[in-house]
N, CA, C and O of each residue as an XYZ file, in Angstrom:
256
protein
N     120.666    -27.440    -96.112
C     119.290    -26.975    -96.230
C     119.054    -25.900    -95.164
O     119.477    -26.043    -94.017
N     118.380    -24.837    -95.561
C     118.079    -23.752    -94.627
C     116.973    -24.166    -93.673
O     116.145    -25.018    -93.996
N     116.966    -23.548    -92.477
C     115.956    -23.908    -91.484
C     114.552    -23.548    -91.963
O     113.604    -24.266    -91.645
N     114.388    -22.450    -92.725
C     113.058    -22.086    -93.202
C     112.560    -23.093    -94.241
O     111.356    -23.323    -94.356
N     113.475    -23.688    -94.989
C     113.079    -24.692    -95.983
C     112.564    -25.953    -95.291
O     111.612    -26.582    -95.754
N     113.196    -26.309    -94.194
C     112.759    -27.477    -93.428
C     111.373    -27.220    -92.856
O     110.507    -28.094    -92.882
N     111.170    -25.999    -92.332
C     109.870    -25.653    -91.761
C     108.779    -25.701    -92.824
O     107.686    -26.210    -92.573
N     109.069    -25.179    -93.997
C     108.070    -25.193    -95.064
C     107.793    -26.604    -95.557
O     106.651    -26.938    -95.876
N     108.813    -27.425    -95.622
C     108.619    -28.799    -96.073
C     107.717    -29.553    -95.092
O     106.843    -30.311    -95.512
N     107.923    -29.352    -93.802
C     107.083    -29.994    -92.795
C     105.656    -29.497    -92.852
O     104.719    -30.271    -92.656
N     105.479    -28.221    -93.118
C     104.147    -27.640    -93.217
C     103.389    -28.249    -94.393
O     102.218    -28.607    -94.261
N     104.043    -28.365    -95.527
C     103.375    -28.862    -96.733
C     102.975    -30.324    -96.620
O     101.977    -30.732    -97.213
N     103.702    -31.094    -95.899
C     103.384    -32.523    -95.794
C     102.218    -32.791    -94.860
O     101.389    -33.657    -95.139
N     102.145    -32.068    -93.766
C     101.156    -32.382    -92.733
C      99.850    -31.609    -92.861
O      98.785    -32.126    -92.523
N      99.926    -30.387    -93.341
C      98.741    -29.530    -93.346
C      98.300    -29.226    -94.769
O      99.114    -29.067    -95.679
N      97.023    -29.152    -94.924
C      96.470    -28.796    -96.236
C      95.757    -27.454    -96.097
O      95.135    -27.204    -95.065
N      95.826    -26.600    -97.088
C      95.163    -25.296    -96.997
C      93.646    -25.451    -96.982
O      93.095    -26.407    -97.528
N      92.995    -24.503    -96.354
C      91.543    -24.511    -96.325
C      91.003    -24.191    -97.707
O      91.648    -23.468    -98.466
N      89.843    -24.708    -98.047
C      89.269    -24.372    -99.352
C      88.880    -22.894    -99.387
O      88.651    -22.287    -98.341
N      88.808    -22.326   -100.560
C      88.430    -20.915   -100.711
C      87.000    -20.719   -100.221
O      86.139    -21.561   -100.472
N      86.740    -19.606    -99.519
C      85.382    -19.360    -99.041
C      84.444    -19.052   -100.208
O      84.872    -18.571   -101.257
N      83.179    -19.333   -100.008
C      82.176    -19.060   -101.024
C      81.839    -17.571   -100.986
O      81.243    -17.097   -100.019
N      82.214    -16.831   -102.027
C      81.980    -15.398   -102.100
C      81.048    -15.134   -103.276
O      81.309    -15.604   -104.384
N      79.961    -14.388   -103.054
C      79.029    -14.122   -104.149
C      79.619    -13.184   -105.200
O      80.450    -12.331   -104.889
N      79.187    -13.351   -106.419
C      79.606    -12.488   -107.517
C      79.560    -13.242   -108.829
O      79.838    -14.440   -108.890
N      79.202    -12.514   -109.882
C      79.086    -13.154   -111.196
C      80.429    -13.265   -111.890
O      80.720    -14.277   -112.526
N      81.245    -12.237   -111.772
C      82.542    -12.243   -112.441
C      83.654    -12.395   -111.417
O      83.426    -12.263   -110.215
N      84.849    -12.673   -111.897
C      85.998    -12.796   -110.999
C      86.247    -11.488   -110.253
O      86.573    -11.498   -109.066
N      86.092    -10.363   -110.952
C      86.298     -9.060   -110.317
C      85.285     -8.826   -109.195
O      85.661     -8.355   -108.122
N      84.003     -9.148   -109.425
C      82.988     -8.976   -108.380
C      83.286     -9.846   -107.172
O      83.148     -9.402   -106.032
N      83.696    -11.093   -107.419
C      84.029    -11.983   -106.295
C      85.220    -11.431   -105.515
O      85.225    -11.457   -104.285
N      86.240    -10.925   -106.239
C      87.408    -10.348   -105.578
C      87.003     -9.136   -104.743
O      87.417     -9.007   -103.591
N      86.190     -8.244   -105.324
C      85.758     -7.040   -104.611
C      84.945     -7.401   -103.371
O      85.134     -6.799   -102.314
N      84.048     -8.369   -103.487
C      83.233     -8.785   -102.346
C      84.086     -9.440   -101.260
O      83.861     -9.214   -100.071
N      85.056    -10.243   -101.664
C      85.937    -10.871   -100.677
C      86.768     -9.816    -99.948
O      86.940     -9.885    -98.731
N      87.280     -8.842   -100.696
C      88.071     -7.777   -100.088
C      87.218     -6.951    -99.130
O      87.658     -6.602    -98.034
N      86.019     -6.648    -99.548
C      85.106     -5.878    -98.687
C      84.787     -6.655    -97.414
O      84.708     -6.074    -96.331
N      84.604     -7.955    -97.543
C      84.292     -8.801    -96.386
C      85.437     -8.790    -95.378
O      85.209     -8.779    -94.169
N      86.666     -8.794    -95.884
C      87.843     -8.821    -95.015
C      88.097     -7.462    -94.370
O      88.450     -7.388    -93.193
N      87.920     -6.394    -95.133
C      88.310     -5.063    -94.660
C      87.210     -4.288    -93.953
O      87.504     -3.289    -93.297
N      85.972     -4.703    -94.060
C      84.875     -3.968    -93.455
C      84.823     -4.239    -91.949
O      84.950     -5.376    -91.496
N      84.634     -3.157    -91.191
C      84.502     -3.250    -89.736
C      83.148     -2.661    -89.369
O      82.766     -1.611    -89.886
N      82.420     -3.329    -88.482
C      81.111     -2.822    -88.083
C      81.271     -1.545    -87.250
O      82.315     -1.314    -86.639
N      80.235     -0.735    -87.237
C      80.280      0.529    -86.501
C      80.455      0.275    -85.006
O      81.170      1.014    -84.329
N      79.805     -0.767    -84.491
C      79.921     -1.090    -83.072
C      81.365     -1.437    -82.717
O      81.879     -1.001    -81.687
N      82.013     -2.220    -83.573
C      83.407     -2.603    -83.332
C      84.310     -1.375    -83.369
O      85.219     -1.248    -82.549
N      84.063     -0.475    -84.312
C      84.858      0.743    -84.428
C      84.703      1.616    -83.194
O      85.695      2.127    -82.673
N      83.476      1.796    -82.718
C      83.243      2.605    -81.514
C      83.884      1.962    -80.287
O      84.408      2.661    -79.421
N      83.842      0.639    -80.212
C      84.452     -0.083    -79.098
C      85.965      0.143    -79.080
O      86.544      0.402    -78.025
N      86.605      0.044    -80.255
C      88.047      0.268    -80.344
C      88.414      1.700    -79.981
O      89.401      1.931    -79.283
N      87.611      2.678    -80.461
C      87.887      4.079    -80.136
C      87.768      4.330    -78.636
O      88.578      5.060    -78.065
N      86.772      3.737    -77.997
C      86.602      3.899    -76.555
C      87.797      3.307    -75.801
O      88.274      3.900    -74.833
N      88.281      2.146    -76.238
C      89.443      1.542    -75.600
C      90.671      2.436    -75.750
O      91.446      2.592    -74.806
N      90.849      3.023    -76.934
C      91.992      3.900    -77.157
C      91.909      5.144    -76.286
O      92.921      5.587    -75.742
N      90.696      5.720    -76.144
C      90.520      6.906    -75.300
C      90.837      6.580    -73.847
O      91.511      7.350    -73.164
N      90.344      5.428    -73.374
C      90.631      5.038    -71.986
C      92.128      4.854    -71.784
O      92.675      5.285    -70.769
N      92.789      4.225    -72.732
C      94.234      4.027    -72.633
C      94.981      5.347    -72.667
O      95.972      5.517    -71.957
N      94.517      6.285    -73.487
C      95.165      7.592    -73.586
C      95.016      8.364    -72.279
O      95.954      9.027    -71.838
N      93.824      8.280    -71.651
C      93.601      8.970    -70.372
C      94.488      8.373    -69.281
O      95.031      9.109    -68.457
N      94.640      7.050    -69.266
C      95.494      6.403    -68.255
C      96.940      6.832    -68.418
O      97.622      7.103    -67.431
N      97.411      6.894    -69.651
C      98.809      7.299    -69.889
C      99.012      8.759    -69.540
O     100.091      9.145    -69.091
N      97.974      9.588    -69.742
C      98.078     11.008    -69.442
C      98.179     11.231    -67.932
O      98.900     12.123    -67.486
N      97.451     10.417    -67.134
C      97.484     10.535    -65.670
C      98.849     10.185    -65.107
O      99.298     10.815    -64.149
N      99.514      9.200    -65.675
C     100.791      8.735    -65.141
C     101.888      9.736    -65.318
O     103.024      9.483    -64.916
């Protein structure tokens, strides 16, 4: 038996997957689109925060 098979067998016995999150939408396509949007959307504040961190890191590397 492969080591990955043993790992998967242990995972399946002890842990159960979380239930699917409640996503609004009338059709399966709408629910899929809303779930994808929920996962991939980043707030503007988070985006600006990440850009500021990257700029600070770039300036530090430029000084060195």
